[in-house]
C-alpha positions as CSV (number, residue, x, y, z in Angstrom):
1,M,-28.9,86.9,48.8
2,G,-27.4,90.5,48.4
3,I,-26.3,91.9,45.2
4,I,-22.5,91.4,45.9
5,P,-22.6,88.1,46.3
6,I,-24.9,87.2,43.2
7,I,-22.2,89.2,41.1
8,S,-19.7,87.5,42.7
9,L,-21.4,84.1,41.8
10,V,-22.2,85.0,38.4
11,I,-18.2,86.3,37.7
12,F,-17.4,82.9,39.3
13,T,-19.7,80.9,37.3
14,T,-18.7,82.5,34.0
15,A,-15.0,82.0,34.8
16,L,-15.6,78.3,35.4
17,S,-17.6,77.8,32.3
18,S,-15.2,79.6,30.4
19,Y,-12.5,77.7,32.0
20,L,-14.3,74.3,31.2
21,L,-15.2,75.3,27.5
22,L,-12.9,77.8,25.9
23,T,-9.7,76.0,27.4
24,S,-8.1,73.1,25.6
25,R,-7.4,71.5,29.3
26,G,-10.9,72.6,30.3
27,R,-12.6,71.2,28.0
28,F,-10.5,67.7,28.4
29,L,-11.1,68.3,32.0
30,L,-14.8,68.4,31.8
31,K,-14.9,65.6,29.3
32,S,-13.1,63.0,31.6
33,L,-15.3,64.4,34.5
34,V,-18.7,63.8,32.3
35,T,-17.5,60.6,30.9
36,K,-16.4,59.2,34.6
37,I,-18.9,60.4,36.3
38,K,-21.8,58.8,33.8
39,R,-19.7,55.9,33.2
40,Q,-19.8,55.0,36.9
41,E,-23.5,56.0,37.3
42,W,-24.9,54.0,34.3
43,R,-22.5,50.8,35.3
44,F,-23.3,50.6,39.2
45,R,-26.7,48.4,38.9
46,Y,-26.2,46.4,36.0
47,G,-29.5,46.1,33.8
48,K,-31.2,48.8,35.6
49,S,-31.2,50.8,32.5
50,N,-34.4,52.7,33.1
51,Y,-33.8,53.8,36.7
52,L,-30.0,55.0,35.0
53,R,-31.9,57.1,32.4
54,S,-34.1,58.6,34.8
55,R,-34.6,62.2,34.6
56,F,-33.4,62.4,38.4
57,S,-30.6,60.3,38.2
58,R,-29.3,63.0,34.7
59,T,-30.1,65.9,37.2
60,I,-27.5,64.2,40.1
61,T,-25.2,64.0,37.5
62,I,-25.3,67.5,36.0
63,A,-24.9,68.6,39.5
64,A,-22.3,66.5,40.8
65,I,-20.4,67.4,37.3
66,I,-20.7,70.9,38.7
67,L,-19.6,70.0,42.2
68,V,-16.7,68.0,41.3
69,A,-15.8,70.8,38.3
70,V,-15.2,73.3,41.2
71,I,-13.6,71.2,43.3
72,A,-11.1,69.8,40.4
73,G,-10.6,73.3,39.2
74,N,-9.4,74.5,42.2
75,T,-6.9,71.4,42.7
76,V,-5.7,70.5,38.8
77,S,-2.8,72.7,39.4
78,A,-1.4,71.3,42.5
79,G,-1.6,67.9,40.7
80,V,0.5,68.5,37.6
81,T,3.8,67.5,38.0
82,G,5.0,68.2,34.8
83,P,4.0,68.5,30.8
84,S,1.6,65.8,29.5
85,P,2.7,63.4,27.3
86,I,2.6,64.5,24.0
87,S,2.3,61.3,22.1
88,L,2.7,57.1,23.0
89,K,6.2,58.2,21.5
90,S,6.8,60.0,24.8
91,V,5.8,57.7,27.1
92,S,8.5,54.9,28.3
93,V,8.0,51.6,28.3
94,P,7.4,50.1,32.1
95,E,10.6,48.0,33.1
96,P,11.5,46.1,36.4
97,D,13.8,48.1,37.9
98,N,15.9,45.1,39.1
99,L,16.1,43.7,35.6
100,G,20.0,43.7,35.7
101,D,20.0,41.5,38.5
102,F,19.2,38.6,35.8
103,V,19.6,40.0,32.7
104,K,23.2,40.6,31.0
105,D,23.2,41.5,27.7
106,K,19.5,42.9,27.2
107,T,19.9,43.1,23.2
108,A,20.9,39.3,23.2
109,A,17.8,38.9,25.6
110,I,15.1,40.5,22.6
111,K,16.8,38.7,20.1
112,L,16.2,35.2,22.4
113,G,12.9,36.5,22.9
114,K,12.0,37.1,19.5
115,T,13.4,33.4,18.4
116,L,11.3,31.9,21.0
117,F,8.1,34.0,20.1
118,W,8.0,32.7,16.6
119,D,9.8,29.5,17.0
120,M,7.0,26.7,15.7
121,Q,8.9,24.2,17.8
122,V,8.0,25.5,21.3
123,G,4.5,23.7,20.5
124,S,4.2,19.9,21.7
125,D,3.1,19.2,18.3
126,G,6.7,21.2,16.6
127,K,3.8,23.5,15.0
128,T,2.6,25.9,17.3
129,S,4.4,29.1,18.6
130,C,3.2,32.3,20.2
131,A,3.2,33.8,17.1
132,S,0.6,31.1,15.9
133,C,-2.0,33.6,17.7
134,H,-0.2,36.7,17.0
135,F,1.2,37.1,13.9
136,H,-1.0,39.6,12.0
137,A,-0.9,43.1,13.8
138,G,-0.1,41.4,17.0
139,A,-3.4,39.8,16.8
140,D,-4.9,36.5,14.7
141,N,-6.9,37.3,11.3
142,R,-7.7,33.7,10.4
143,S,-11.8,32.7,10.1
144,K,-11.5,28.9,9.7
145,N,-12.5,26.6,12.7
146,Q,-11.9,29.8,15.1
147,I,-15.0,29.0,17.1
148,A,-15.1,27.8,20.6
149,P,-18.6,27.6,22.7
150,G,-19.6,29.0,25.7
151,L,-17.1,27.0,27.7
152,L,-16.4,29.8,30.4
153,R,-20.3,29.9,31.2
154,V,-21.1,29.7,34.7
155,N,-24.3,29.1,37.1
156,A,-25.6,32.5,39.0
157,D,-24.1,31.0,42.2
158,G,-21.0,30.9,40.1
159,T,-20.5,27.2,39.6
160,E,-19.4,26.1,36.1
161,N,-21.9,25.7,33.8
162,P,-19.8,25.0,30.2
163,D,-21.8,24.9,27.3
164,S,-20.3,22.7,24.6
165,V,-22.9,23.5,21.6
166,F,-21.7,25.6,18.7
167,N,-23.9,28.1,17.8
168,V,-22.2,29.6,14.9
169,G,-22.0,27.0,12.0
170,G,-23.3,24.2,14.0
171,L,-19.6,22.3,14.2
172,P,-16.3,22.6,14.6
173,N,-14.3,23.6,11.6
174,Y,-16.8,26.1,10.5
175,Q,-15.4,28.9,8.1
176,L,-16.9,32.1,9.6
177,K,-18.6,34.8,6.8
178,P,-19.3,38.1,7.4
179,G,-22.9,37.6,8.0
180,D,-21.9,35.4,11.0
181,F,-21.3,38.9,12.8
182,P,-22.4,40.3,15.3
183,F,-23.2,37.3,17.2
184,H,-25.8,39.2,19.1
185,K,-28.0,40.1,16.2
186,L,-30.9,43.0,16.0
187,S,-33.3,43.8,13.4
188,N,-32.6,47.6,14.4
189,P,-28.8,47.9,15.2
190,N,-30.0,51.2,17.3
191,D,-32.3,49.4,19.3
192,P,-31.1,46.9,22.0
193,T,-34.8,45.3,22.6
194,T,-35.3,44.0,18.5
195,V,-33.2,40.8,19.3
196,V,-33.6,38.6,16.2
197,S,-30.8,35.8,17.6
198,D,-28.2,35.8,20.2
199,R,-25.0,33.1,20.4
200,N,-22.9,32.9,23.1
201,D,-19.8,31.5,21.3
202,V,-16.7,32.9,20.8
203,S,-14.7,33.9,18.0
204,S,-10.8,33.2,19.0
205,S,-7.8,31.4,18.0
206,Q,-7.5,27.5,17.2
207,G,-4.4,26.0,19.5
208,I,-3.6,22.3,20.1
209,F,-5.0,19.2,19.9
210,N,-6.4,17.3,22.7
211,T,-3.4,15.2,23.4
212,K,-1.5,13.9,27.0
213,F,1.8,14.5,27.2
214,V,4.0,11.4,27.4
215,D,7.9,13.2,27.2
216,V,10.0,15.0,25.0
217,T,13.0,13.8,23.2
218,P,15.6,15.9,23.1
219,G,16.2,17.4,19.8
220,N,12.9,16.3,18.3
221,A,10.6,19.4,18.1
222,E,7.3,17.1,18.4
223,D,6.9,15.9,22.0
224,K,5.9,12.3,22.4
225,V,2.0,12.4,22.9
226,T,-1.2,9.8,22.7
227,T,-4.3,11.3,21.4
228,E,-6.9,11.7,23.6
229,P,-10.8,11.6,22.2
230,D,-11.7,15.3,22.4
231,P,-16.1,16.0,23.5
232,V,-16.1,19.2,22.2
233,F,-13.6,19.7,19.3
234,N,-14.1,17.1,16.8
235,V,-15.9,16.2,13.7
236,G,-17.1,12.6,13.0
237,G,-15.3,11.7,16.2
238,I,-11.9,13.0,14.8
239,N,-10.0,15.6,17.0
240,V,-9.8,19.0,15.2
241,R,-7.8,22.0,17.2
242,R,-9.3,23.2,20.4
243,V,-10.4,26.9,20.3
244,E,-9.3,29.2,22.8
245,P,-12.3,30.5,25.0
246,R,-11.5,34.2,24.7
247,N,-10.7,36.5,21.7
248,T,-6.9,37.1,21.0
249,P,-5.7,40.4,22.1
250,T,-2.5,41.7,20.2
251,V,0.7,41.7,22.3
252,I,1.8,45.0,20.2
253,N,2.0,48.2,23.0
254,A,0.7,45.4,25.3
255,A,3.8,46.4,27.1
256,F,1.7,49.3,29.0
257,N,-0.5,46.9,30.6
258,F,-0.6,47.0,34.2
259,R,-1.8,43.3,34.2
260,N,-2.3,41.0,30.9
261,F,-5.0,38.6,29.7
262,W,-8.5,39.8,29.4
263,D,-9.3,39.1,33.0
264,G,-6.2,40.2,34.1
265,R,-4.6,37.1,35.7
266,A,-0.7,38.0,34.5
267,Q,0.7,39.5,37.4
268,D,2.2,42.9,36.9
269,I,5.0,41.2,39.4
270,F,6.9,38.1,37.5
271,N,8.0,35.3,40.1
272,G,10.1,33.6,37.4
273,V,7.5,30.3,37.2
274,N,3.9,31.5,36.1
275,P,1.5,34.1,36.0
276,F,0.5,34.1,39.2
277,G,3.3,36.5,41.0
278,L,3.1,36.6,44.5
279,R,-0.1,35.1,44.8
280,D,1.8,31.2,44.2
281,P,3.8,31.2,47.4
282,N,5.4,28.3,46.1
283,A,7.1,29.3,43.1
284,A,10.9,29.2,43.3
285,V,13.5,29.3,41.0
286,V,17.3,28.0,41.9
287,K,20.5,30.2,41.8
288,A,24.4,29.3,41.8
289,I,25.8,31.1,44.4
290,N,28.8,29.8,43.0
291,P,28.7,26.6,40.4
292,I,29.5,23.8,43.6
293,R,26.6,25.9,45.7
294,V,23.1,26.5,44.3
295,E,19.6,26.9,46.6
296,F,16.3,27.8,46.0
297,V,15.2,31.4,45.8
298,K,12.2,33.4,45.4
299,V,12.3,36.1,42.6
300,S,10.2,39.0,42.1
301,L,10.4,41.4,39.4
302,K,7.8,44.7,39.0
303,N,6.5,46.0,36.1
304,S,6.6,42.2,34.4
305,S,2.8,41.3,33.1
306,L,4.2,40.3,29.9
307,A,6.8,38.0,31.2
308,S,3.9,37.0,33.8
309,Q,1.4,36.3,30.6
310,A,4.6,34.8,28.3
311,V,4.9,31.7,30.5
312,G,1.0,30.5,30.3
313,P,0.5,29.8,26.9
314,P,3.4,27.5,26.2
315,L,1.8,25.5,28.6
316,S,-1.3,25.6,28.2
317,S,-3.4,22.4,26.9
318,F,-5.6,24.7,24.8
319,E,-2.8,26.9,23.1
320,S,0.5,24.9,22.3
321,S,1.0,22.2,25.1
322,A,0.0,18.6,25.1
323,D,-2.0,17.5,28.8
324,G,1.0,16.8,30.8
325,R,2.4,17.1,34.3
326,T,1.8,20.0,37.0
327,F,3.8,22.8,37.7
328,Q,5.7,21.1,40.6
329,E,6.1,24.4,42.4
330,I,2.3,24.8,42.5
331,G,1.7,21.5,43.0
332,D,-1.4,19.7,42.6
333,K,-3.7,22.6,44.0
334,F,-5.7,23.4,40.5
335,G,-7.8,20.0,40.5
336,G,-8.6,18.6,36.7
337,N,-8.7,20.6,33.8
338,K,-12.6,20.6,33.4
339,F,-14.2,22.6,30.4
340,G,-15.2,25.7,31.6
341,R,-13.8,25.7,35.1
342,I,-13.5,29.4,35.9
343,D,-10.5,28.7,38.4
344,I,-8.6,26.8,36.1
345,T,-9.7,28.0,32.6
346,P,-7.4,27.2,29.6
347,L,-5.8,30.7,30.0
348,S,-3.7,29.7,33.0
349,V,-1.6,27.1,33.9
350,G,-3.1,24.3,36.1
351,K,-3.2,20.5,36.0
352,G,-2.4,19.3,32.8
353,K,0.5,21.1,32.1
354,K,3.8,20.5,30.5
355,L,6.6,21.8,32.9
356,P,8.9,24.1,31.4
357,R,11.9,22.6,32.4
358,K,10.6,19.7,30.0
359,L,10.4,22.1,27.0
360,A,13.9,23.1,27.9
361,K,14.9,19.7,27.5
362,K,13.3,19.4,24.0
363,L,14.5,22.9,22.9
364,L,18.1,23.4,23.8
365,P,19.6,20.7,21.4
366,L,17.7,22.0,18.7
367,R,18.4,24.9,16.0
368,P,16.9,27.9,17.1
369,L,13.6,28.5,14.3
370,G,15.0,25.6,13.0
371,K,11.8,24.9,10.8
372,Q,11.7,28.5,9.4
373,I,13.1,30.9,7.1
374,V,14.7,34.0,8.9
375,H,14.9,37.1,6.3
376,P,18.5,38.0,5.6
377,Q,17.0,42.0,6.5
378,D,15.3,40.8,9.9
379,S,15.8,44.1,12.0
380,V,16.9,41.7,15.2
381,L,17.7,38.4,13.7
382,G,19.2,39.1,10.4
383,K,22.6,38.3,11.1
384,D,22.3,35.1,12.4
385,S,20.1,34.4,9.2
386,R,20.9,31.1,7.1
387,S,18.6,32.1,4.6
388,P,17.7,30.3,2.1
389,K,18.4,27.7,4.9
390,P,15.9,27.9,8.0
391,G,17.1,28.6,11.1
392,L,19.7,30.7,12.9
393,K,23.5,30.0,11.9
394,D,26.4,29.0,14.9
395,R,23.4,28.9,17.4
396,T,21.6,26.8,20.2
397,Y,19.1,28.3,22.9
398,E,22.1,27.2,25.1
399,Q,24.1,29.7,23.8
400,M,21.7,32.5,23.5
401,I,20.5,32.0,26.9
402,Q,24.2,32.3,28.2
403,E,24.7,35.3,26.3
404,A,21.3,36.9,27.9
405,F,21.6,35.9,31.3
406,K,23.8,36.1,34.3
407,P,25.7,32.9,34.9
408,E,24.3,32.9,38.6
409,W,21.2,31.6,36.8
410,W,22.8,29.4,34.5
411,N,26.0,28.4,35.2
412,S,26.5,25.3,38.0
413,N,27.7,21.9,37.9
414,R,24.5,20.7,40.3
415,L,21.4,19.0,39.3
416,I,17.8,19.3,40.5
417,Q,16.2,16.2,41.2
418,V,12.4,16.1,40.9
419,D,10.8,12.9,42.1
420,S,7.2,11.7,41.5
421,E,5.7,13.7,44.5
422,G,7.2,16.6,43.2
423,K,9.9,16.8,46.0
424,R,13.1,18.5,44.8
425,T,16.5,17.8,45.9
426,I,20.2,19.2,44.8
427,V,22.5,16.2,43.7
428,K,26.1,16.0,42.4
429,R,25.4,13.5,39.7
430,P,22.7,11.8,38.0
431,D,21.2,8.7,39.8
432,R,19.9,7.3,36.5
433,S,16.9,6.7,38.5
434,L,13.7,6.1,36.5
435,T,11.3,7.7,39.1
436,T,12.9,10.8,39.1
437,N,13.4,13.4,36.9
438,E,17.1,15.5,37.0
439,Y,17.3,19.0,35.4
440,T,20.2,21.3,34.7
441,L,20.4,24.7,36.4
442,L,19.6,26.0,32.6
443,E,17.2,23.7,32.2
444,Y,15.2,24.2,35.7
445,N,14.8,28.2,35.1
446,F,13.5,27.9,31.8
447,S,10.6,29.7,32.9
448,L,12.4,32.8,33.8
449,F,15.0,33.0,30.6
450,F,11.4,32.6,28.8
451,G,9.4,34.9,30.0
452,L,12.2,37.7,30.7
453,A,13.2,37.2,27.2
454,V,9.7,37.4,25.5
455,Q,8.8,40.6,27.5
456,L,11.8,42.0,26.6
457,Y,11.3,41.6,22.9
458,E,7.4,42.4,23.1
459,S,8.5,45.5,24.8
460,T,10.0,46.3,21.5
461,L,6.3,46.0,19.7
462,I,5.6,49.5,20.6
463,S,3.0,51.7,17.7
464,Y,3.8,55.2,18.0
465,D,4.0,56.4,14.7
466,T,-0.1,56.6,13.8
467,P,-1.5,59.6,12.6
468,Y,-3.5,60.2,15.8
469,D,0.1,60.5,17.1
470,R,1.3,62.6,14.7
471,Y,-1.6,65.1,15.5
472,L,-0.7,65.1,19.1
473,E,2.8,66.5,18.4
474,G,1.5,69.2,16.3
475,N,0.6,68.2,13.1
476,T,-3.1,69.4,12.8
477,S,-2.6,67.8,9.0
478,A,-2.3,64.2,10.3
479,L,-6.0,63.6,10.8
480,T,-8.5,64.3,8.2
481,A,-11.4,66.7,9.2
482,Q,-13.6,63.6,9.3
483,Q,-11.0,61.9,11.7
484,Q,-10.6,65.2,14.0
485,R,-14.3,65.6,13.9
486,G,-14.4,61.7,15.4
487,K,-11.3,62.7,17.7
488,G,-14.2,65.2,19.3
489,L,-16.6,62.4,19.8
490,F,-14.1,60.2,21.5
491,E,-13.3,62.2,23.9
492,G,-17.0,63.7,24.3
493,K,-20.1,62.6,22.9
494,G,-19.4,59.3,22.4
495,L,-17.9,58.7,26.2
496,C,-15.0,56.7,24.6
497,I,-12.5,58.4,26.6
498,G,-13.5,56.9,30.1
499,C,-12.3,53.5,29.4
500,H,-9.7,54.4,26.5
501,T,-7.6,57.3,28.4
502,G,-4.2,58.8,28.3
503,V,-2.1,58.6,25.2
504,E,-1.9,54.8,25.5
505,L,-5.8,54.8,25.3
506,T,-6.4,52.5,28.2
507,A,-7.2,52.7,31.8
508,A,-5.5,49.5,32.1
509,S,-1.8,51.3,31.7
510,V,0.8,51.1,34.1
511,I,0.6,54.9,34.3
512,N,-3.0,55.1,35.0
513,V,-3.0,52.7,37.3
514,A,-0.2,54.4,39.3
515,K,-2.3,57.9,39.3
516,E,-5.5,56.1,40.0
517,G,-4.8,53.0,42.3
518,R,-5.1,49.8,41.7
519,I,-8.5,49.8,43.3
520,K,-11.2,52.6,44.0
521,R,-14.5,53.5,44.2
522,A,-17.6,54.9,41.9
523,P,-18.3,58.2,42.7
524,F,-21.8,57.5,42.8
525,P,-24.0,55.5,45.7
526,P,-23.2,52.9,46.7
527,N,-19.9,54.1,45.6
528,S,-18.9,50.2,45.1
529,P,-15.3,49.1,44.9
530,E,-13.6,48.5,41.5
531,D,-10.1,47.1,39.7
532,T,-9.0,50.4,37.7
533,G,-8.8,49.4,33.8
534,F,-11.4,46.7,34.5
535,F,-14.8,47.1,33.2
536,N,-18.6,45.6,32.3
537,I,-19.9,47.2,29.1
538,G,-22.6,44.7,28.8
539,V,-21.1,42.6,25.7
540,R,-22.5,39.5,27.3
541,P,-24.4,38.6,30.5
542,P,-21.4,38.0,33.5
543,T,-22.6,34.4,33.5
544,D,-21.5,33.7,30.1
545,D,-17.8,34.9,31.2
546,P,-17.4,36.3,34.4
547,G,-13.5,37.6,33.5
548,L,-12.6,39.5,36.8
549,G,-15.0,38.0,38.5
550,G,-13.4,34.5,38.4
551,Y,-10.8,33.2,40.3
552,D,-7.0,32.4,40.0
553,G,-6.8,28.6,40.7
554,L,-5.0,29.2,43.8
555,Q,-5.8,29.0,47.4
556,S,-4.5,30.7,51.0
557,N,-6.0,29.8,54.2
558,G,-8.5,27.6,52.5
559,Q,-10.2,30.1,50.2
560,R,-10.3,30.6,46.6
561,N,-8.0,33.5,45.6
562,P,-10.3,36.3,43.4
563,L,-8.9,38.0,40.3
564,S,-10.3,41.0,41.7
565,E,-8.0,43.0,43.7
566,A,-11.0,44.9,44.9
567,R,-11.8,41.4,46.4
568,L,-8.5,40.4,48.0
569,A,-9.1,43.6,49.7
570,Q,-12.1,42.6,51.2
571,L,-10.6,39.6,52.1
572,G,-7.5,41.0,53.9
573,K,-5.7,39.5,51.4
574,F,-3.9,42.2,49.3
575,K,-0.8,42.6,50.9
576,D,0.1,39.1,51.0
577,L,-0.9,38.5,47.3
578,L,0.1,41.8,45.6
579,G,3.0,42.4,47.9
580,E,1.7,46.0,49.0
581,N,-0.9,47.8,51.2
582,P,-4.3,48.6,49.5
583,P,-4.9,51.7,48.6
584,T,-6.8,53.8,51.0
585,L,-10.7,54.2,50.0
586,T,-13.3,56.7,51.6
587,P,-15.1,55.4,53.3
588,P,-13.0,52.4,54.4
589,L,-13.6,49.2,52.3
590,N,-16.5,47.0,53.8
591,S,-16.1,43.2,53.7
592,S,-19.3,42.4,52.4
593,E,-20.3,45.3,50.1
594,P,-20.6,44.6,46.1
595,V,-17.5,45.3,44.5
596,F,-17.8,46.1,40.6
597,A,-16.0,42.6,38.9
598,N,-18.5,40.2,37.5
599,G,-18.4,40.0,33.8
600,A,-15.6,43.2,33.7
601,F,-12.3,42.6,31.4
602,K,-9.4,44.9,30.9
603,A,-9.5,48.1,28.9
604,P,-7.5,47.5,25.7
605,G,-5.5,50.1,24.0
606,L,-6.8,51.0,20.4
607,R,-4.3,51.5,18.3
608,N,-4.1,49.4,15.1
609,V,-7.8,48.3,15.9
610,E,-8.6,48.8,12.3
611,L,-6.5,45.5,11.8
612,T,-7.0,43.5,14.9
613,A,-10.9,42.4,14.3
614,P,-12.7,40.3,15.3
615,Y,-13.5,42.5,18.9
616,F,-14.5,42.5,22.3
617,H,-13.3,39.6,24.5
618,N,-15.9,37.3,22.6
619,G,-14.9,38.3,19.2
620,G,-18.6,38.9,19.0
621,Q,-18.3,42.1,16.5
622,G,-16.7,41.5,13.1
623,T,-16.0,45.1,12.1
624,L,-15.8,48.9,13.4
625,E,-18.9,50.0,12.4
626,Q,-20.7,47.5,14.5
627,V,-18.4,48.1,17.6
628,I,-19.9,51.7,17.0
629,D,-23.1,50.5,16.8
630,F,-23.2,48.4,19.8
631,Y,-22.0,51.4,21.6
632,N,-24.6,53.9,20.2
633,R,-27.7,51.6,21.3
634,G,-25.7,51.2,24.8
635,G,-24.9,47.7,24.7
636,D,-26.4,44.4,24.6
637,Y,-27.5,44.3,28.0
638,G,-28.7,47.3,29.3
639,V,-25.0,48.3,31.1
640,L,-24.4,51.5,28.8
641,P,-26.1,54.7,27.9
642,P,-27.1,55.3,24.4
643,L,-25.1,57.6,22.5
644,N,-28.0,59.0,20.2
645,L,-25.3,59.5,17.1
646,S,-26.1,60.2,13.7
647,P,-25.2,57.8,10.8
648,V,-22.3,60.9,10.2
649,E,-21.2,60.7,13.4
650,K,-20.6,56.9,13.4
651,Q,-18.5,57.1,10.5
652,E,-16.6,59.9,12.0
653,L,-15.9,57.5,14.9
654,V,-14.7,54.9,12.6
655,A,-12.8,57.4,10.7
656,F,-10.7,58.3,13.7
657,L,-10.2,54.9,14.9
658,K,-8.3,54.0,11.5
659,G,-6.2,57.1,12.3
660,L,-4.9,55.0,15.1
661,T,-3.1,52.4,12.5
662,D,0.6,52.5,12.8
663,D,1.7,51.9,9.1
664,R,4.6,49.7,10.0
665,V,2.4,47.5,11.8
666,R,0.1,47.4,8.6
667,F,3.5,46.3,6.5
668,D,5.1,44.4,8.8
669,K,8.1,46.9,8.9
670,A,10.6,46.9,11.9
671,P,10.3,45.9,14.7
672,F,7.4,44.3,13.3
673,D,8.9,42.5,11.1
674,H,9.6,38.4,11.7
675,P,10.6,35.0,10.5
676,Q,8.2,32.5,8.0
677,L,5.4,31.1,10.0
678,F,3.5,28.3,9.0
679,I,-0.1,28.1,10.5
680,P,-2.8,26.0,10.9
681,N,-6.0,27.5,9.0
682,G,-8.5,25.1,10.4
683,H,-8.4,21.4,8.6
684,V,-9.4,19.7,5.3
685,G,-12.5,19.3,4.7
686,N,-15.8,21.3,6.5
687,T,-18.1,20.9,9.6
688,N,-19.0,17.5,8.7
689,Y,-15.9,15.9,7.1
690,V,-12.2,16.0,8.1
691,V,-9.4,13.5,7.0
692,N,-7.7,11.5,9.6
693,D,-4.2,12.0,9.9
694,G,-3.9,8.8,11.3
695,T,-3.6,9.4,14.5
696,G,-7.3,10.5,15.4
697,K,-6.3,14.0,14.5
698,A,-7.8,16.0,11.8
699,T,-4.9,16.9,8.8
700,D,-3.8,20.6,9.2
701,D,-4.6,23.1,6.1
702,T,-1.7,24.9,6.5
703,V,-1.1,28.8,5.5
704,E,2.5,29.8,5.1
705,I,3.6,33.8,6.1
706,P,6.4,34.5,4.4
707,A,9.6,35.8,6.2
708,V,9.8,39.8,6.2
709,G,12.7,42.0,6.7
710,R,13.2,45.2,8.3
711,S,11.7,46.9,5.3
712,G,8.3,45.3,5.5
713,N,6.1,44.1,2.7
714,S,2.7,45.0,1.2
715,G,0.6,44.1,4.0
716,T,-2.0,41.0,4.6
717,P,-5.6,40.8,4.3
718,N,-7.3,41.7,7.1
719,F,-10.1,39.4,8.9
720,L,-12.6,38.1,6.5
721,S,-11.6,40.6,4.1
């Protein structure tokens, strides 16, 4: 090589190094590239930590970083279409472009959504609402009767193998203690080989008792049910409340997620009926062409994973509904409600779930929030408060729906008749037959109203006023010096930004999925495809809970449908079930190649993480310090690289994470204010003895969450504090 080429190479290398190291954009680009490439390399073979830590692989990583950096340096300007968002405040909340086809008055719909979200009358027991598991920073800080055994465990071949043994506490109704965490205990938190004990239990949220749905009594908050013996959740043969098989994520900022639930089953397209979007070909609502002519129609609202998510829990026999009837729109495809069956996890809507129109029959005659006081200064509902009496004044759910939604979805004098086989017929007048159920248009479309109203309410729960956001806006004193050093670790040595990217702090955001594509290839051999925003970080073995590697419970062409969109593409089902062509991958997708899905879960956003313990999908880490220890040692199952953080660096990272807290959330200030709520906090007694309420169920130990107005309160205690 001559002197001129050498000089040119030196100049080019120096310029590139200066750009990458001395400019903010260059440093961000380099950190992002290092993070993404290392993360993909370290993940591409689960459990092969020795190989992945080899000197050869590190050399390849460095070479790849330089190569990709050079390529990116030549193309970065071409990919920039405008200024990057300054803070979360600058990011628009995703919304369906056809919302106006359904919603008449958005303000009225938000009011309806907040009412439905907090109303305890929604549950079969007349006590359980959406808010029962999302009342503290959008999550749940209860600590008694909050343990579920490994109900989602499967065998290596994917067949169900539920574990019903309680390892933490020994039995249900256990009062958690700080010493119980982490569930995977080590004698040296920096060394993953020093295992002292390992427990596959989940710290989550108590929901409903195991009861069988009989019917609703219009105007009565409690459904007619019969108590069924619960083989798992009982103390001395007396049923206690069931506990969800995954930890409760916060609903705050969930509006930015492309898909919702830990396993992504709540689709970005809302079908008006259930969480499954276009995956369910039978989901339909009814539209009035005019008051005397109605027809069944399929609806599709994009950017609506919140609505898809919202219609699941109110019908779940673990969360808030007695076991009852299947969705007629889905038919009987789900099979039994067996513990641990992945294609019908209690997070989904399967057999043994109450119809939304039955829920409508119960709620419509009831006073909204009829068991709860609404603060006169509530930012949404204050003008309708009856304080000191409970409920809203001069309001019924029927009126609230009519004010919020266009009349073609509720205004008709026709009835929809559903017989015992699920056949639906439009009739002019009731036939009073005991073998059929008949619904008004408003009742039949209740799932449509419920999903969209709750979505619009949750879309107001945006936490953008954190010290971190103020720092991004130019206030350099918003973060302390320690937090700023933690921010540097978060974006660099800590590798956090690889999964918690963008101002939303999650790779699962609508914006990031649009940028990266719904599926993509890992950058290292074998370049396996993966769903954008979903990662296996080695919290538990994939057989404990397959997560994204599970199924949605539906079938097409005789095959189960994977939750993983990469696997749908392999099966040729991507367009049919997701509504668009799959991204073009290079090389083209091979139908038999491995996919990163088993044990993968959606990366959560991190704002207010200080307030939302316990952590991860299994709730197995009790403090942020334990979370940082987990990442520092490379996870518990050989998937991540060790970070080699010093004790000081660990504390800097924790300090930065605490800089992601919005004080409006901490102190329940608007828009995070709320009505009064009564929540079951375990049962009177302990793991050996509970009090029978006379029906075979344990007596609840109830806690009041007082109503709070727009000005907030002094805050509530965090988990186990």
